C-alpha positions in Angstrom: 56.6 78.2 -32.3 55.2 79.3 -29.0 56.9 78.2 -25.7 55.2 75.4 -23.8 53.5 76.3 -20.5 52.1 73.5 -18.2 48.5 73.1 -17.2 47.5 75.7 -14.5 49.8 78.4 -15.8 48.2 81.8 -15.1 46.8 83.4 -18.2 48.2 86.9 -17.6 51.8 85.7 -17.5 53.8 85.3 -20.7 55.6 81.9 -21.3 59.0 81.5 -19.8 61.9 82.5 -22.0 59.9 85.3 -23.7 60.8 89.0 -23.5 58.0 90.1 -21.2 58.0 87.1 -19.0 59.6 88.6 -15.8 57.6 91.8 -16.1 54.3 90.1 -16.4 55.1 87.5 -13.8 56.0 90.3 -11.3 52.7 92.2 -11.9 50.6 89.1 -11.6 52.5 88.0 -8.4 51.8 91.5 -6.8 48.1 90.9 -7.5 48.2 87.6 -5.5 49.7 89.1 -2.3 48.3 91.9 0.0 48.6 95.5 -1.4 51.1 96.4 1.3 53.7 94.2 -0.4 54.1 96.8 -3.1 55.7 99.1 -0.6 58.8 97.0 -0.4 61.3 97.9 -3.2 63.2 94.7 -2.8 60.3 92.7 -4.0 60.2 94.9 -7.2 63.9 94.5 -7.8 63.9 90.7 -7.3 60.9 88.9 -8.7 62.1 85.6 -7.2 61.9 87.0 -3.8 58.4 88.2 -4.5 57.5 84.7 -5.8 58.9 83.1 -2.5 56.8 85.4 -0.4 53.7 84.8 -2.6 54.1 80.9 -2.2 53.9 81.2 1.6 51.1 83.7 1.5 48.9 81.5 -0.8 49.7 78.3 1.1 48.6 80.1 4.4 45.3 81.2 2.7 44.6 77.6 1.6 45.3 76.3 5.1 43.1 79.0 6.7 40.2 78.3 4.4 40.4 74.5 5.2 40.4 75.3 8.9 37.5 77.8 8.6 35.4 75.2 6.8 36.1 72.5 9.3 35.1 74.8 12.2 32.3 76.7 10.6 29.4 74.8 12.2 30.9 75.0 15.6 31.7 78.7 15.3 28.5 79.8 13.5 26.0 77.0 14.1 24.2 78.8 16.9 24.5 82.3 15.5 23.2 81.7 11.9 20.1 80.1 10.5 20.6 76.7 8.8 20.4 78.1 5.2 22.9 80.9 6.0 25.4 78.3 7.4 25.0 76.4 4.3 25.8 79.4 2.2 28.8 80.0 4.3 30.1 76.4 3.7 29.5 76.8 0.0 31.5 80.1 -0.1 34.4 78.2 1.7 34.3 75.5 -0.9 34.3 78.0 -3.9 37.1 80.1 -2.4 39.0 77.0 -1.4 39.2 75.8 -5.0 40.3 79.3 -6.2 42.9 79.5 -3.6 44.3 76.0 -4.4 44.5 76.9 -8.1 46.3 80.2 -7.3 48.9 78.5 -5.0 49.6 76.0 -7.8 50.0 78.8 -10.4 52.3 80.7 -8.0 54.4 77.6 -7.6 54.8 77.2 -11.4 55.8 80.9 -11.9 58.4 80.6 -9.1 59.9 77.5 -10.7 60.1 79.3 -14.1 61.8 82.2 -12.4 64.5 79.8 -11.1 65.2 78.7 -14.7 63.2 75.5 -14.8 62.1 74.5 -18.3 58.8 72.8 -18.7 58.3 69.9 -21.1 55.1 68.3 -22.1 54.3 65.3 -19.9 52.4 62.1 -21.0 49.4 62.8 -18.7 49.1 66.3 -20.2 48.4 65.1 -23.7 44.9 63.8 -24.6 44.1 61.5 -27.6 42.1 63.1 -30.5 38.4 62.9 -30.0 38.7 62.9 -26.2 35.9 65.1 -24.9 37.0 65.2 -21.3 38.5 68.2 -19.8 41.8 68.3 -17.9 40.0 68.4 -14.6 38.1 65.2 -15.2 40.8 63.2 -13.5 39.3 60.2 -11.6 37.0 59.3 -14.5 39.7 57.3 -16.4 38.6 53.9 -17.1 34.9 54.6 -16.6 32.5 54.3 -19.6 31.5 57.4 -21.5 27.8 58.2 -22.1 26.7 56.2 -25.0 29.4 53.4 -24.9 28.1 49.9 -25.1 29.0 47.7 -22.2 28.8 43.9 -22.7 26.3 42.4 -20.3 27.7 39.7 -18.2 27.0 36.1 -19.3 25.0 33.5 -17.4 26.7 32.0 -14.3 26.7 28.2 -14.4 25.1 26.7 -11.4 27.4 24.6 -9.2 27.2 20.9 -9.8 25.8 18.8 -6.9 28.3 16.6 -5.0 28.0 13.9 -2.5 28.9 16.3 0.3 26.5 19.0 -0.7 23.3 17.0 -1.0 21.6 13.5 -0.7 22.8 10.8 -2.9 19.4 10.0 -4.3 18.9 13.6 -5.6 18.0 13.8 -9.4 21.0 13.2 -11.6 23.2 11.9 -8.7 22.9 8.2 -9.9 24.0 9.2 -13.3 26.9 11.1 -12.0 28.0 8.1 -9.7 27.8 5.8 -12.7 29.8 8.3 -14.8 32.4 8.5 -12.0 32.6 4.7 -11.8 33.2 4.5 -15.5 35.8 7.1 -15.3 37.5 5.3 -12.5 37.5 2.1 -14.6 39.0 3.9 -17.4 41.7 5.2 -15.2 42.7 1.8 -14.0 45.5 0.1 -15.7 45.2 -3.3 -17.5 46.9 -5.1 -14.7 44.6 -3.8 -12.0 41.4 -4.8 -13.7 41.8 -8.6 -13.5 42.7 -8.5 -9.8 39.7 -6.4 -9.0 37.3 -8.6 -11.1 38.8 -11.8 -9.4 38.2 -10.4 -5.9 34.6 -9.6 -6.9 34.0 -13.1 -8.3 35.5 -14.7 -5.1 33.1 -12.6 -3.0 30.1 -13.8 -5.2 31.2 -17.5 -4.9 31.4 -17.3 -1.1 27.9 -15.8 -1.0 26.5 -18.4 -3.4 28.0 -21.2 -1.1 26.4 -20.0 2.1 22.9 -21.2 1.4 24.3 -24.7 0.6 26.0 -25.0 3.9 22.9 -23.9 5.7 20.7 -26.3 3.7 23.1 -29.2 4.5 22.9 -28.4 8.2 19.2 -28.4 8.0 19.1 -31.8 6.3 21.4 -33.3 9.0 19.1 -32.0 11.7 16.0 -33.6 9.9 17.8 -37.0 9.7 18.7 -36.9 13.4 15.0 -36.2 14.3 13.8 -39.0 12.0 16.1 -41.6 13.7 14.9 -40.5 17.2 11.3 -40.9 16.1 12.1 -44.4 14.7 13.7 -45.6 17.9 10.9 -44.3 20.0 
């Protein structure tokens, strides 16, 4: 069974714990630093020291590439034609990705040289049939090509209310009748007779008003008749 190596492990370095791990790690680290680093015997005797210096070197290279990309238009905008400036920015982007990957690999090798044992992580494993690569982070939860996505259903229109429109709008009378029926159903048995009695009393008073007015008119007529007879 082969030893586990995490994603981003350099291809030229044997897995940790194997016989040629330190030798291949040292040779690969020397290729990531400037050639003059080979002149120092201490870096050959102690691969961990070489790894520490390689970490600082690769991180400085990443920072330098980012700074150069940010200032490229200011530094070269007046000296280069537009198409050449675009090519320089593309070169910065390509080298930036390569330098970041190298810095991450150097960090993994340094951790292995310190004795760290790598174990598979949950985010490293992919389910069977998953066609996405390990670099496709950020696409999780998005539909794959060919997946069926259910179309959203119709959205119900808001029902008109007394505050949102005129009372005599189409359908508003039916809604008011339904609300009155619902209110009648919500009343208790004891509340209905009292409300019905108050309504009947109001109707009786309204019916008595014409009679009173008619009596006053008849009294006025009799008074005028008497006056005419005496005259």
